[in-house]
C-alpha positions in Angstrom: 0.3 0.1 -0.2 3.0 2.1 0.5 4.6 2.2 -2.9 1.0 3.0 -4.4 0.5 5.9 -2.3 3.6 7.2 -3.6 2.8 6.0 -7.2 -1.1 7.4 -6.8 1.0 10.7 -5.7 3.4 10.8 -8.6 0.4 10.3 -10.8 -1.8 13.2 -9.1 0.9 15.4 -9.5 1.8 14.6 -13.1 -2.2 14.8 -13.9 -2.7 11.2 -14.6 -5.7 11.3 -12.3 -7.4 13.8 -15.0 -6.4 11.4 -18.0 -7.0 8.1 -16.4 -10.6 9.4 -15.2 -11.2 10.5 -19.1 -10.6 7.3 -20.3 -12.4 4.9 -18.1 -14.6 8.2 -17.1 -17.6 6.8 -19.6 -16.8 3.3 -18.3 -17.9 4.0 -14.9 -21.0 6.1 -15.9 -22.5 3.5 -17.5 -22.6 1.7 -14.5 -23.9 4.6 -12.5 -20.6 5.5 -10.9 -19.0 9.0 -10.8 -15.7 8.9 -12.8 -13.4 9.6 -10.0 -14.5 6.0 -9.1 -12.0 4.7 -12.3 -8.8 5.1 -10.3 -9.9 3.3 -7.3 -10.8 0.3 -9.7 -7.7 0.8 -12.0 -5.7 0.8 -8.4 -7.6 -2.7 -7.1 -6.9 -4.2 -10.8 -3.1 -3.8 -10.7 -3.0 -4.2 -6.7 -5.4 -5.6 -4.4 -8.8 -4.5 -2.7 -6.6 -2.9 0.0 -5.1 -0.5 -2.3 -8.4 0.2 -4.0 -9.4 0.9 -0.5 -6.6 3.1 0.5 -7.1 5.7 -2.7 -11.2 5.8 -1.8 -11.3 6.7 1.5 -8.7 9.5 0.2 -11.3 10.6 -2.0 -13.3 13.6 -1.4 -16.2 11.6 -2.7 -19.8 10.8 -1.3 -21.7 7.2 -2.9 -24.6 6.2 -2.3 -25.6 2.6 -1.0 -25.9 1.5 -4.3 -22.9 2.8 -5.7 -20.5 1.4 -3.1 -22.7 -1.8 -4.0 -21.4 -1.4 -7.4 -18.2 -0.5 -6.5 -17.8 -2.9 -4.6 -18.7 -6.0 -6.4 -16.2 -4.4 -9.3 -13.5 -5.1 -6.9 -14.7 -8.1 -5.5 -14.6 -9.7 -9.1 -11.5 -8.3 -10.5 -8.4 -7.3 -8.1 -4.7 -8.2 -8.0 -4.9 -9.4 -11.8 -1.1 -9.5 -12.3 -0.4 -12.3 -9.5 -3.8 -14.1 -9.7 -4.0 -14.4 -13.8 -0.6 -15.9 -13.1 -1.6 -18.2 -10.8 -4.8 -19.2 -13.0 -1.9 -20.0 -15.7 0.0 -22.2 -14.1 -2.9 -24.0 -12.9 -3.4 -24.3 -17.1 -6.1 -21.7 -18.0 -5.3 -19.5 -20.9 -4.2 -16.0 -19.3 -7.2 -14.2 -21.7 -9.8 -16.8 -20.5 -9.2 -15.1 -17.4 -8.6 -11.3 -17.8 -12.1 -11.4 -20.1 -13.9 -13.4 -17.6 -12.7 -11.1 -14.2 -12.9 -7.5 -15.9 -15.9 -8.8 -18.2 -17.8 -10.4 -15.7 -17.3 -7.6 -13.0 -18.5 -5.0 -15.6 -21.5 -7.1 -16.5 -22.7 -7.6 -12.8 -22.1 -3.8 -12.0 -24.6 -3.3 -15.0 -26.7 -5.5 -14.1 -26.9 -4.5 -10.3 -27.0 -0.4 -11.9 -30.5 -1.4 -13.7 -31.6 -2.9 -11.1 -31.3 -0.1 -8.6 -32.8 2.1 -11.2 -35.4 0.3 -11.6 -36.4 0.0 -8.4 -34.9 3.0 -6.6 -33.6 1.2 -4.2 -30.7 1.5 -1.7 -30.4 5.1 -2.9 -29.1 7.1 0.6 -26.0 8.0 1.6 -23.3 5.2 2.3 -21.4 5.2 5.7 -18.0 4.6 5.3 -16.8 3.0 8.7 -13.4 5.1 8.4 -12.7 8.3 6.3 -9.5 10.5 7.1 -10.3 14.4 7.8 -9.7 16.3 4.8 -6.7 18.8 5.6 -6.1 21.8 4.3 -2.3 21.8 4.3 -1.5 20.7 0.9 2.7 20.1 1.3 4.3 17.4 0.7 5.0 17.2 4.9 1.3 17.8 5.2 0.4 15.0 2.6 3.1 13.1 4.4 1.5 13.2 8.1 -1.8 12.5 6.7 -0.8 9.3 5.0 0.7 8.1 8.0 -2.3 8.7 9.8 -3.9 6.8 7.4 -1.7 3.8 7.4 -2.4 3.9 10.7 -5.8 3.6 11.2 -6.4 1.0 8.3 -4.0 -0.9 10.3 -6.4 -0.8 13.3 -9.4 -1.5 10.7 -7.7 -4.5 9.2 -6.5 -5.9 12.6 -10.1 -5.9 13.8 -11.1 -7.5 10.1 -9.0 -10.6 10.8 -10.0 -10.4 14.8 -13.5 -11.3 13.5 -12.2 -13.7 10.8 -10.7 -15.9 13.5 -13.9 -15.8 15.3 -15.8 -16.9 12.2 -13.6 -19.5 11.7 -13.8 -21.0 15.6 -17.3 -21.0 15.0 -17.3 -23.2 12.4 -18.9 -20.9 9.5 -16.4 -21.7 7.3 -17.0 -25.6 7.4 -21.2 -24.1 7.7 -20.2 -22.8 3.7 -18.5 -25.9 2.3 -21.6 -27.9 3.5 -23.8 -25.8 1.9 -21.6 -25.1 -1.4 -20.7 -29.0 -2.4 -24.1 -29.4 -4.2 -23.7 -26.1 -6.3 -20.3 -27.3 -7.2 -21.5 -31.0 -8.2 -24.2 -29.0 -10.2 -21.3 -27.2 -11.7 -19.5 -30.2 -13.4 -16.9 -30.0 -10.9 -15.2 -33.5 -10.0 -15.6 -34.9 -6.4 -12.2 -34.8 -6.2 -11.6 -30.8 -7.0 -15.0 -29.9 -4.9 -13.1 -30.0 -1.8 -10.1 -27.9 -2.7 -12.3 -25.2 -4.9 -14.2 -24.8 -1.0 -10.6 -24.0 0.6 -10.4 -21.4 -2.0 -14.0 -19.8 -2.0 -13.6 -19.5 1.4 -9.8 -18.8 2.0 -8.9 -17.2 -1.4 -7.6 -17.6 -4.9 -3.9 -18.6 -4.1 -4.4 -20.9 -1.7 -7.3 -23.3 -3.7 -5.7 -22.6 -6.7 -2.0 -23.3 -5.4 -3.6 -27.0 -4.0 -5.4 -27.6 -7.6 -1.9 -27.0 -9.3 -0.5 -29.7 -7.2 -3.1 -32.0 -7.8 -3.6 -31.4 -11.7 0.4 -32.1 -11.9 -0.2 -34.7 -9.9 -2.9 -36.1 -12.4 -5.5 -36.3 -10.1 -7.7 -34.1 -11.6 -8.3 -33.7 -15.3 -7.5 -30.4 -17.2 -11.6 -29.6 -17.8 -12.3 -29.8 -14.3 -9.3 -27.9 -12.9 -10.9 -25.4 -15.5 -14.0 -25.0 -14.6 -12.8 -24.7 -10.3 -10.1 -22.2 -11.2 -12.9 -20.4 -13.6 -15.2 -20.2 -10.7 -12.2 -19.1 -7.9 -11.9 -16.2 -10.3 -14.9 -15.2 -9.6 -15.6 -16.5 -6.2 -12.5 -16.4 -3.3 -11.8 -15.2 -0.3 -15.6 -15.4 0.7 -15.4 -13.9 4.0 -12.3 -12.0 4.6 -13.1 -9.7 1.2 -16.4 -9.4 2.1 -15.8 -7.7 5.6 -13.2 -5.4 3.8 -15.9 -4.4 1.1 -18.7 -3.8 3.7 -16.0 -0.8 5.2 -17.6 1.4 2.1 -21.2 1.1 3.4 -21.8 -1.3 0.7 -25.3 -3.7 1.1 -24.2 -7.1 2.4 -26.8 -9.0 0.7 -25.7 -7.4 -3.0 -22.1 -8.4 -2.6 -22.2 -11.2 -0.3 -25.2 -13.4 -2.4 -25.4 -11.5 -5.3 -21.9 -12.2 -6.2 -22.3 -15.7 -4.9 -26.0 -16.2 -7.4 -24.2 -14.1 -10.1 -21.0 -16.4 -10.0 -22.6 -19.7 -9.8 -24.9 -18.5 -12.9 -22.0 -17.5 -15.1 -19.7 -20.4 -14.5 -23.0 -23.3 -14.9 -23.7 -21.6 -18.7 -19.5 -21.4 -19.1 -19.3 -25.5 -17.9 -22.1 -26.1 -20.4 -20.6 -24.1 -23.4 -17.5 -25.9 -22.8 -18.8 -29.3 -22.1 -19.9 -29.1 -25.8 -16.5 -27.7 -28.1 -14.2 -30.2 -29.3 -11.1 -30.5 -26.9 -8.9 -29.4 -29.4 -10.4 -26.1 -29.5 -10.2 -25.8 -25.9 -6.9 -27.0 -25.4 -5.8 -24.6 -28.2 -7.6 -21.6 -26.2 -9.2 -22.4 -22.9 -6.9 -24.4 -21.3 -3.8 -26.9 -20.9 -2.9 -29.9 -19.1 -0.2 -29.3 -16.7 0.9 -32.6 -15.9 4.4 -33.5 -16.8 5.3 -35.4 -19.6 7.2 -38.6 -18.1 10.1 -39.6 -20.4 11.0 -43.1 -20.1 
């Protein structure tokens, strides 16, 4: 987060924020968000949700609960792409398939949410951000440094509380309950029995955990390439379900939208994708979607 803050400051001084807003602004407008949110999403795509949050809370921007939920959903579906797309690629999944699914999926969900909020006129009241730094009148570099140091300390406190809450949820068995609830859905998606438990680990703990285990099992030849593809594509949209949801709640997003909305959308998209992949020829799939990562044994 510290290097990202410095980069953002340099970008701001060089007029990059205006340029990014001009380039991605129309895209944000199409899903009901202000131009300035393009910088938040761009930061999230390249770094992580923490990076996007630190940019957002330093902006003098007021969002409605609907807008916070739309932005939060985009951040949940598409973040940390340089790292997580690489993990997917190591599992044999095409880099372009991952990027298309995550960026395209986040925009599609944001657009659907925007239409639903607009049609029903719901969640239009102001979002309450859990913590936001005070606007400083000191515009000097020293003033900026003091402000950012204070902000980072408060973020550390908030994240510590979140991590403690996550530990409590684990002790209460919430993760095991989620695993039990998700098993039937994963079977419906065509994810094999061998990949189900590993996928659930990724959904609850994160793509790095579930993806890493899937890579290991795939290399051992225990899971078919198509099953790995379906599982990884699901994890691309739906991972770290507890921790990431708690983070996005900080910006005043609606829980039902960012938790159940994300869950239902991800299962629906991957269910459709799974059906399409089954009808494609193995040659096409291996050329454009996924490859086996089982090491070739030389006799």
